[in-house]
MARBA-3410 file (N, C-alpha, C, O; in Angstrom, 1 decimal):
107
126.9,-51.2,-144.0,127.3,-51.9,-142.8,126.7,-51.0,-141.6,127.1,-49.9,-141.5 ~ 125.9,-51.6,-140.8,125.2,-50.9,-139.7,125.5,-51.6,-138.4,125.8,-52.8,-138.4 ~ 125.5,-50.9,-137.4,125.6,-51.5,-136.1,124.8,-50.6,-135.1,124.2,-49.6,-135.5 ~ 124.7,-51.0,-133.9,123.8,-50.3,-132.9,124.4,-48.9,-132.6,123.7,-48.1,-131.9 ~ 125.6,-48.6,-133.1,126.2,-47.3,-132.9,125.9,-46.3,-134.0,126.4,-45.2,-134.0
125.0,-46.7,-134.9,124.6,-45.8,-136.0,123.1,-45.5,-135.9,122.3,-46.3,-135.4 ~ 122.8,-44.3,-136.3,121.4,-43.8,-136.3,121.0,-43.6,-137.8,121.5,-42.8,-138.5 ~ 120.0,-44.4,-138.3,119.6,-44.2,-139.7,118.7,-43.0,-139.8,117.7,-42.9,-139.1 ~ 119.1,-42.1,-140.7,118.3,-40.9,-140.9,118.2,-40.6,-142.4,118.9,-41.2,-143.2 ~ 117.3,-39.7,-142.8,117.2,-39.3,-144.1,117.5,-37.8,-144.2,117.0,-37.0,-143.3
118.3,-37.4,-145.1,118.7,-36.0,-145.3,118.3,-35.6,-146.6,118.4,-36.3,-147.6 ~ 117.7,-34.4,-146.7,117.3,-33.8,-148.0,117.8,-32.4,-148.2,117.9,-31.6,-147.2 ~ 118.2,-32.1,-149.4,118.7,-30.8,-149.7,117.8,-30.2,-150.8,117.5,-30.9,-151.8 ~ 117.5,-28.9,-150.8,116.8,-28.2,-151.9,117.1,-26.7,-151.9,117.9,-26.2,-151.1 ~ 116.6,-26.1,-152.9,116.8,-24.6,-153.0,118.2,-24.4,-153.6,118.7,-23.2,-153.5
118.8,-25.4,-154.2,120.2,-25.2,-154.8,121.3,-25.8,-154.0,122.4,-26.0,-154.5 ~ 121.0,-26.2,-152.7,122.0,-26.8,-151.9,122.5,-28.1,-152.4,123.6,-28.6,-152.2 ~ 121.6,-28.8,-153.2,122.0,-30.1,-153.7,123.2,-30.1,-154.6,123.9,-31.1,-154.7 ~ 123.5,-28.9,-155.2,124.7,-28.9,-156.0,126.0,-29.1,-155.2,127.0,-29.5,-155.7 ~ 126.0,-28.8,-153.9,127.1,-29.0,-153.0,127.3,-30.4,-152.7,128.4,-30.8,-152.3
126.3,-31.2,-152.9,126.3,-32.6,-152.5,126.1,-33.5,-153.7,125.3,-34.5,-153.7 ~ 126.9,-33.2,-154.8,126.9,-34.1,-155.9,125.5,-34.1,-156.7,125.2,-35.1,-157.3 ~ 124.8,-33.0,-156.6,123.5,-32.9,-157.3,122.5,-34.0,-156.8,121.6,-34.4,-157.5 ~ 122.7,-34.5,-155.6,121.8,-35.5,-155.1,120.9,-34.8,-154.0,121.5,-34.3,-153.0 ~ 119.6,-34.9,-154.2,118.7,-34.2,-153.2,118.5,-35.0,-152.0,118.3,-34.4,-150.9
118.5,-36.3,-152.0,118.1,-37.1,-150.8,119.2,-38.1,-150.5,119.7,-38.8,-151.4 ~ 119.5,-38.3,-149.3,120.5,-39.2,-148.8,119.9,-40.0,-147.6,119.2,-39.5,-146.8 ~ 120.1,-41.3,-147.6,119.8,-42.2,-146.5,121.2,-42.4,-145.8,122.0,-43.0,-146.4 ~ 121.3,-41.9,-144.6,122.6,-42.0,-143.9,122.6,-42.8,-142.7,121.5,-42.9,-142.0 ~ 123.7,-43.4,-142.3,123.9,-44.0,-141.0,124.8,-43.0,-140.3,126.0,-43.0,-140.6
124.3,-42.3,-139.4,125.1,-41.3,-138.6,125.6,-42.0,-137.4,124.8,-42.6,-136.7 ~ 126.9,-41.8,-137.1,127.4,-42.4,-135.8,126.5,-41.8,-134.7,126.2,-40.6,-134.6 ~ 126.2,-42.7,-133.7,125.3,-42.3,-132.6,125.9,-41.3,-131.6,125.3,-40.6,-130.9 ~ 127.3,-41.3,-131.7,128.0,-40.4,-130.7,128.9,-39.5,-131.5,129.5,-39.9,-132.6 ~ 129.1,-38.3,-131.1,130.0,-37.3,-131.7,131.5,-37.6,-131.3,131.8,-38.6,-130.6
132.4,-36.7,-131.7,133.8,-36.9,-131.4,134.1,-37.0,-129.9,135.1,-37.6,-129.5 ~ 133.3,-36.3,-129.1,133.5,-36.3,-127.7,132.8,-37.4,-126.9,132.9,-37.5,-125.7 ~ 132.0,-38.2,-127.7,131.2,-39.3,-127.0,129.8,-38.8,-126.6,129.1,-39.6,-126.0 ~ 129.5,-37.6,-126.9,128.1,-37.1,-126.6,127.1,-37.6,-127.7,127.6,-37.9,-128.8 ~ 125.8,-37.7,-127.4,124.9,-38.1,-128.4,124.9,-37.2,-129.6,125.1,-36.0,-129.5
124.8,-37.8,-130.8,124.9,-37.1,-132.0,123.8,-36.1,-132.1,122.6,-36.4,-131.8 ~ 124.1,-34.8,-132.4,123.1,-33.8,-132.5,123.3,-33.2,-133.9,124.1,-33.6,-134.7 ~ 122.5,-32.1,-134.2,122.5,-31.6,-135.6,123.8,-30.9,-135.8,124.3,-30.9,-137.0 ~ 124.5,-30.3,-134.8,125.8,-29.7,-135.0,126.8,-30.8,-135.5,127.6,-30.5,-136.5 ~ 126.8,-31.9,-134.9,127.6,-33.0,-135.4,127.2,-33.5,-136.8,128.1,-33.8,-137.6
125.9,-33.6,-137.0,125.5,-34.0,-138.4,126.0,-33.0,-139.4,126.5,-33.5,-140.5 ~ 126.0,-31.7,-139.1,126.5,-30.8,-140.1,128.0,-31.0,-140.4,128.4,-30.9,-141.5 ~ 128.7,-31.2,-139.3,130.2,-31.5,-139.5,130.4,-32.8,-140.3,131.2,-32.8,-141.2 ~ 129.6,-33.8,-140.0,129.6,-35.1,-140.7,129.3,-34.9,-142.2,130.0,-35.4,-143.0 ~ 128.3,-34.1,-142.5,127.9,-33.8,-143.9,129.1,-33.1,-144.6,129.4,-33.5,-145.7
129.7,-32.1,-144.0,130.8,-31.4,-144.6,132.0,-32.3,-144.8,132.6,-32.2,-145.9 ~ 132.3,-33.2,-143.9,133.5,-34.0,-143.9,133.3,-35.2,-144.8,134.3,-35.6,-145.5 ~ 132.1,-35.8,-144.8,132.0,-37.1,-145.4,131.0,-37.2,-146.7,131.2,-38.0,-147.5 ~ 130.1,-36.2,-146.8,129.1,-36.3,-147.8,129.3,-35.2,-148.9,129.1,-35.4,-150.1 ~ 129.6,-34.0,-148.4,129.7,-32.8,-149.4,130.8,-33.1,-150.4,131.9,-33.5,-150.1
130.4,-32.8,-151.7,131.3,-33.0,-152.8,132.0,-31.7,-153.2,133.1,-31.8,-153.7 ~ 131.4,-30.6,-152.9,131.9,-29.3,-153.3,132.8,-28.8,-152.3,132.5,-28.9,-151.1 ~ 134.0,-28.2,-152.6,134.9,-27.7,-151.6,134.4,-26.4,-150.9,135.0,-26.0,-149.9 ~ 133.4,-25.8,-151.5,133.0,-24.5,-150.9,132.0,-24.7,-149.7,130.8,-24.4,-149.8 ~ 132.6,-25.2,-148.6,131.8,-25.4,-147.4,131.2,-24.2,-146.9,130.2,-24.2,-146.2
131.8,-23.0,-147.2,131.2,-21.7,-146.7,129.8,-21.4,-147.3,129.1,-20.6,-146.8 ~ 129.4,-22.2,-148.3,128.1,-22.0,-148.8,127.1,-22.7,-148.0,125.8,-22.5,-148.2 ~ 127.5,-23.6,-147.1,126.6,-24.4,-146.2,126.8,-24.0,-144.8,125.8,-24.0,-144.0 ~ 128.0,-23.8,-144.3,128.3,-23.5,-142.9,129.0,-22.1,-142.8,129.7,-21.7,-143.6 ~ 128.7,-21.5,-141.6,129.4,-20.3,-141.3,129.5,-20.3,-139.7,128.6,-20.5,-139.0
130.8,-20.1,-139.3,131.0,-20.1,-137.8,130.5,-21.4,-137.2,129.9,-21.4,-136.1 ~ 130.8,-22.5,-137.8,130.5,-23.9,-137.3,129.0,-24.2,-137.2,128.7,-25.1,-136.5 ~ 128.2,-23.5,-137.8,126.8,-23.9,-137.9,126.2,-23.6,-139.3,126.9,-23.0,-140.1 ~ 125.0,-24.0,-139.5,124.4,-23.8,-140.8,124.3,-22.3,-141.0,123.8,-21.6,-140.2 ~ 124.7,-21.8,-142.2,124.7,-20.4,-142.4,123.4,-19.8,-142.5,122.4,-20.5,-142.8
123.3,-18.5,-142.2,122.0,-17.8,-142.3,121.5,-17.9,-143.7,122.2,-18.0,-144.7 ~ 120.2,-18.0,-143.9,119.6,-18.2,-145.2,119.3,-19.6,-145.6,118.7,-19.9,-146.6 ~ 119.7,-20.6,-144.7,119.4,-22.0,-144.9,118.4,-22.4,-143.8,118.7,-22.3,-142.6 ~ 117.2,-22.8,-144.3,116.2,-23.3,-143.4,116.4,-24.7,-143.1,116.7,-25.5,-144.0 ~ 116.4,-25.1,-141.8,116.6,-26.5,-141.4,115.3,-27.0,-140.8,114.7,-26.4,-139.9
114.8,-28.1,-141.4,113.5,-28.7,-140.9,113.8,-30.1,-140.4,114.5,-30.9,-141.0 ~ 113.4,-30.3,-139.2,113.5,-31.6,-138.5,112.2,-32.2,-138.4,111.3,-31.7,-137.7 ~ 112.0,-33.3,-139.2,110.7,-33.9,-139.3,109.6,-32.9,-139.6,108.5,-32.9,-139.0 ~ 109.9,-32.0,-140.6,108.9,-31.0,-141.1,108.7,-29.9,-140.1,107.7,-29.1,-140.4 ~ 109.4,-29.8,-139.0,109.3,-28.6,-138.1,110.5,-27.8,-138.2,111.6,-28.3,-138.3
110.4,-26.5,-138.0,111.5,-25.6,-138.0,112.5,-26.0,-136.9,112.0,-26.2,-135.8 ~ 113.8,-26.1,-137.1,114.7,-26.5,-136.1,114.7,-25.6,-134.9,115.2,-26.0,-133.8 ~ 114.3,-24.4,-135.1,114.2,-23.4,-133.9,113.3,-24.0,-132.9,113.4,-23.7,-131.7 ~ 112.3,-24.8,-133.3,111.3,-25.3,-132.3,111.9,-26.6,-131.6,111.4,-27.0,-130.6 ~ 113.0,-27.1,-132.2,113.6,-28.3,-131.7,114.9,-28.1,-131.0,115.6,-29.1,-130.6
115.4,-26.9,-130.8,116.6,-26.6,-130.1,117.8,-26.4,-131.1,119.0,-26.4,-130.7 ~ 117.5,-26.1,-132.3,118.5,-25.9,-133.4,119.6,-26.9,-133.4,119.2,-28.1,-133.4 ~ 120.8,-26.5,-133.4,121.9,-27.6,-133.6,122.1,-28.4,-132.4,123.0,-29.4,-132.5 ~ 121.5,-28.1,-131.3,121.6,-29.0,-130.1,120.6,-30.2,-130.1,120.7,-31.1,-129.3 ~ 119.7,-30.2,-131.1,118.7,-31.3,-131.2,119.5,-32.6,-131.4,120.3,-32.7,-132.3
119.2,-33.6,-130.5,119.8,-34.9,-130.6,119.1,-35.7,-131.7,117.9,-35.9,-131.6 ~ 119.8,-36.1,-132.7,119.3,-36.9,-133.8,118.7,-38.2,-133.4,119.4,-38.9,-132.6 ~ 117.5,-38.5,-133.8,116.8,-39.7,-133.5,116.7,-40.7,-134.7,116.8,-40.2,-135.8 ~ 116.6,-41.9,-134.4,116.4,-42.9,-135.5,115.2,-42.5,-136.4,114.2,-42.1,-135.9 ~ 115.5,-42.6,-137.7,114.5,-42.3,-138.7,114.1,-40.9,-138.8,113.0,-40.6,-139.4
114.9,-40.0,-138.2,114.6,-38.5,-138.4,114.7,-38.2,-139.9,115.5,-38.8,-140.7 ~ 113.9,-37.2,-140.3,114.0,-36.6,-141.7,114.5,-35.2,-141.5,113.7,-34.4,-141.0 ~ 115.7,-34.9,-142.0,116.2,-33.5,-141.8,116.4,-32.9,-143.1,117.1,-33.5,-144.0 ~ 115.9,-31.8,-143.3,115.9,-31.1,-144.6,116.6,-29.7,-144.5,116.4,-29.0,-143.6 ~ 117.5,-29.5,-145.5,118.2,-28.2,-145.5,117.7,-27.5,-146.8,117.8,-28.0,-147.9
117.1,-26.3,-146.7,116.5,-25.6,-147.8,117.2,-24.2,-147.9,117.1,-23.4,-146.9 ~ 117.8,-23.9,-149.0,118.4,-22.6,-149.2,117.3,-21.7,-149.6,116.5,-21.9,-150.5 ~ 117.3,-20.5,-148.9,116.4,-19.5,-149.3,117.1,-18.3,-150.0,116.5,-17.3,-150.3 ~ 118.4,-18.6,-150.2,119.2,-17.6,-151.0,119.2,-17.9,-152.4,119.3,-19.0,-152.9 ~ 119.0,-16.8,-153.2,119.0,-17.0,-154.7,120.0,-16.1,-155.3,120.3,-15.0,-154.8
120.5,-16.5,-156.5,121.5,-15.6,-157.2,122.9,-16.0,-156.7,123.1,-16.9,-156.0 ~ 123.8,-15.2,-157.2,125.2,-15.5,-156.8,126.0,-14.3,-156.8,127.2,-14.3,-156.5
END
């Protein structure tokens, strides 16, 4: 069910992160266009949404730390490092492809 208040995006997980999301590497999501405060949806809101609605594993600390993506996870927005896009302040756009890649290995 879609409406104009949703933003269709593609999310991808790799480097082991997919185990937190039901072993599914790729998701097509309809992200609400506005966050809890009514501001345009940004990556910070997307990360909260993923933790609350998509993540299957209870160990959220493997994905987030201090309310943002934890160090050691590379975030690519349309194949560009999110640091070039404003990190978690980047406003999610229709048909964005956002990839989360863990660079941490071992346990």
